[in-house]
N, C-alpha and C positions, 0 to 999 in steps of 0.2 A: 542787828540784834544775833548774837551768838546762841546757838540752841543751848538747852538746858539738858545734859545728859541723863538718863534713867539707868539707876544701877540697883540689880536685884541681888540681895544678900541672901543666900541660903545656908543656915546653920542651926543645930538642934540646941545650942547652948545660947539661953538669953542673953548672958553677958556678953558673949562675942558679938551677937548682933547689936546690943547697945553700943558697944565699944567701936564697932566699924561704923556705926551710923554717926557717932559722934567725929571720928576722923573725917570721913567723908563729907560730911555736911559743911565742914569747912572751906571745902572747895566748890560749894554750891552746886552739887549734884541733887538729882531728885533720888532720894533713897526709899526703897521698898524693902523690907524685911520679912522673912518666916522661915520658921523651923521645920515646916512641914515640905517633903519633897513634891508630892504630888499637888499640893497647893501652889508651889513654885511652877511646876509645869503647866498648871490651867490659867494662872495668873500670867505667864508669859504668852500663852495664847491669845488672851484677851487684851493685853496691852504689852506689847514687844518692849522688852528693856534694850538698852544699848550694850550693856555688859552685865555678866553674872559673875559673883563672887561665891564660890560652892564648897562647903565642906565636904571632906570625903566620908568620915565615920559618922554615920547618921543612923538611927533605927529604921527596919522595914526596908527603906530603899537607901543605898548608900550613893555618895556623890559619883562615882563611875557609872552605876547604873542610871541615874537622873540626867548625867552629860549624854549617855547614849541615846536616851529617849528624847531630848531636846534635839541632838543631832539628826533623828529620823524625821522630825517635823520639817516640811518642807520651808515654811515660813520663818522657822527658827534656828535652822541649821548654820546660819551665818553669824549667830550672836557669838562673840568672844567670851569664853569662859575662863575664869581664872580659879585654878583649884587653892583653897586654903587649909592647910593641914598640920597636925601636930608631928605627923609622920615625915620622917626624914630620910628615909632610906632610897637607895636608887632604882629599886624595883617599883615602888610606889609612884616616884615620878616620872618615870618611863611609862608606865600604865596610864597615868593621867594625859600624858600628851598622846597616845596611842588612841585615849578614847575621844579625843578632840580637844582638849585642854589647850590654850594658849601660852599658859604661864603658871608658875607652881611657887606659892608663897608659905613658908613653914611658920608654925606659932612657936614662941609669943610673937606678936606681930610689932614691927616697928613702924609708926606713924608715917615718916618720911618715905619708908620703902613702898608702903601700901600706895602713898599717893602717887608716887612717882610710876609705879608699876601700872596702875589704873590709867594714868594719863596717857602712859606710852602705848597700850592696847588700844584705847579710845581712839589715838591720833593715827594708829595703824588702820584701824577698822573703818575711820572716816576716809582714809587714803583709797581703800580697796572699794569702798563703795563710789568715791569719786572716778576712779578708773574703770569700774564697770559702768558707769554713766557714759564715760567718755567712748567706751568700745560699742554700746548701744547706740550713740549719735554717731558714731564712725561707719557701723553697719547700716544706719538708715542712710546717712550720706553715701555711700558707696551703691546702696540698691537705687536710690534717685539717679544717680550717675549712670547706671547700668539701663535703667528705665529711658533716661534721655538719650543714650548711645544707640540703643537697639533700632528705633525707628529711622533716623536718618542714616544709619548704616546699611539697613536694608533697602531704603529707597536708592542711595548712591550705588550700591550693589546691583540692583533691578535696573537703573538708568544705564549704567555701565554697559551691561550685557546688551541691552536694546540699541544703544550707540554703535557697539561692535557689529550687530547684526547689519545696522544700516551702512556704516562707513567702513567694514573691515576691521583687520586687526592694525592698529596703530599704537605706536609706543607710548601715546598720552593716555589712551585708554587701559592699556597695560599697567600703566604707573597708578591709575586711579583704582584699578582692580587691586593691586599689589598692596596698596595702603588700607584698602577695605579689608583686606586678609589679615593685616596687621592689627587693625582694630579689632576684627573679629576674635583674633587670638587673644588679645588683652581682655576683652568681654568674657571669653572662656575662662581665663583665670581669675577674674574676680567672682565670676558664678561659682567657680569651685571652692575659692576661699570661704565664700558666704554660706552655702549649703552643703559642705563637707559633713558637717555634723548632724544634720537632718535628712540629707538624701539618703534613700536606699541605693547602694552601688551592688547590682547583682553581677555575679560572675557568668561570663558566657565564653564558649569555645570560639576561637577567633584564628582563621588562618593568617598568619603573619606576614606572607609575600604579599596577599591582596591588599591587606590593611595597610602595610607601610606604602604600597604603590599608590593606594587612594590618598594618603596624607602627602606624599611627593607631588603628586596632581594638583592638591589644594593649593601648595606654594608655589605652582608652576609661574605665575606672573611676577611673584617677589623674586623668585631666582632669575627670571628673565631680564629684569629691570637692572641687575648687575651682572647679566650674561654667565651666569653660574651653571655649570651642567652638573646634574645631581645624577650619581651612579648607584645602582643596586646591584649588590652581589648576594646571591643566595646559594649557600654548598649544601644545603638540606632543606626541604619545604615541610615545615610541621606547624601545629597548632599551639597556642597558647591559651591560658585560661586565667582570665583577668576581666575586670570591667570595661567595656568597650569605651565609655567616656574617659576613664582614667588613663587607659592605654592611648587614647588620642592626646591627652594633655602631657603625657610622657614624651612621646614622638613629636607632637607639635612644638612643644617648648625646647626640646634640644635642636630640632632641624631648624626653627625660626633664629635660635642663637648661633647655629652655625652659619647661616645666610648672612645674619646681620655682621658677622665679624669676618667675613670671608672679603677676600679682595676681588676687584674687578676681573671679570673672565676666569674666575677661579673653578675649582671643583670641589664637590662634597661627595664622600664616598658613604654609603650606607652597606654594612655587611651583617649578614646574621647566618649562623648555622653552629654545627658543633665542631670544638675545637679543645683537645686534650681533655675530652670526656665532658666538658661544659657547654652549655648551649650559651650564645653570646650574641649580644647586638651590640654593634660598633657603628658610631655616627662620628665621622672625622671631616675636619676641614683644614684648609691649607693657608688660612688667614693670619690675622695680626696676632692670634694666640692671647692667652688670659695673664694677666700681671700677677694677680692673686690668686691661683687656683683654689687655695683653701677656704675662700671667701664665696665662691661662686652659688653655694648653696643658701647663703644667708639671705633672708627676706629684704627687699629692697636694695640689694646690692646691685650697683651697675658698675661697668668698668668705665663707661662713658657717659655723662650726664646728656650728650648730644644726641643719642640713639634714642630713638622711640620705644617706650616701653616702662613698666613700673618696678622691673627688678624683682617680679614675683615669680617668674617662669621656671628657672631653675630650683628655686624654693619649693615649689609644687611638685617638680620631678622627684626631689629628695624625698618628700612625704609619702609620694605614691610608692618609691622604693622601698621605704621603710615599712610601709603597709603590707606590701608583698614580700618582703625579705628578699628584694632584689639587691646584689650587691652591684656598687657604682664605683668606678675609678675613673679619674680624670689625668689625662697626660696632655700637658702644653708647655709649647716653647716659644718664646717671642719671635714674631714675624715668621713663625714657622708652621704655626696651627695648633689645633687643639683636636684630642680625641677622647671621647665619652665611652666608655667599656661597660655594658652592662651585663652580668652574669645573671641571666633570667632561667636558670634551671629551676628554681621555685613556682614559676608560673606554667612552665613545660610541662612538668612532672605532675602538677596538682591536678585533682579531678574536682569535677562541680559537686 
């Protein structure tokens, strides 16, 4: 059974209320009408309408003010508001949209136009609510995946270390540890995506040489599986001012991407220092290259679906770069490799 939509009509002219009521009742809507702005606000709080038709020129509180008051109410701010007015100049229409209106209908009313615009806005609103619910379900699903991943990854990691102590360094154990590091990196990406709007990311002072060295060590097994040598060159030792976890995601995702697309027995060069008055961080591989370098920062983009990952890594890198005003450039050539160049002036000179 389809839901019967509730529409609140606010207009100080009784004849307009009666006319709109007659037009919209033909569409089987539940119509409520009031000439009083404050009564409309209180009625909305008690019984939230699906859409509001709101006149602009009203005594005491005009339509713009009422719209602003509605949008400040947490439970009401998502209600679509269509302004109805005899005012037909551009300035009034622009103001209506600036205050939060979704549409603007001028008097005298055309019944077909009223019906069509109301129906359209209700459909749009329904679609938005559906998308919001899907996002909520997606977040819940991802959180469950993360919860289910965390325990087995920890157990695998712990037991691989115990096996290494017992049997020494073996390629098979390195392969297990490398896969665990890949899963750990995926877990980190999912965690960042879910928590980035609620988690507080405090900036700290970090020595870049020490930090990069620690992340290279973290990916040691992953590089060893493909016999890849990772070189670090530092022309100047300096600190950066950034959140530690976000710097980890930036370095890890770029470095893991370089390892993923490097050839067997290849090399990866990491350079940071001052060049032409700019502080740079460069991560370069000599692998297969990127076919569509303009798409690498798109969420879920993967050059090959045979590679393990979600296609979120470089999208997260771009988000972090945008947040800290880090300029990023990608240079890539097929079968010659890829170079990520980060201009990190903004985090070198920034103070806590």
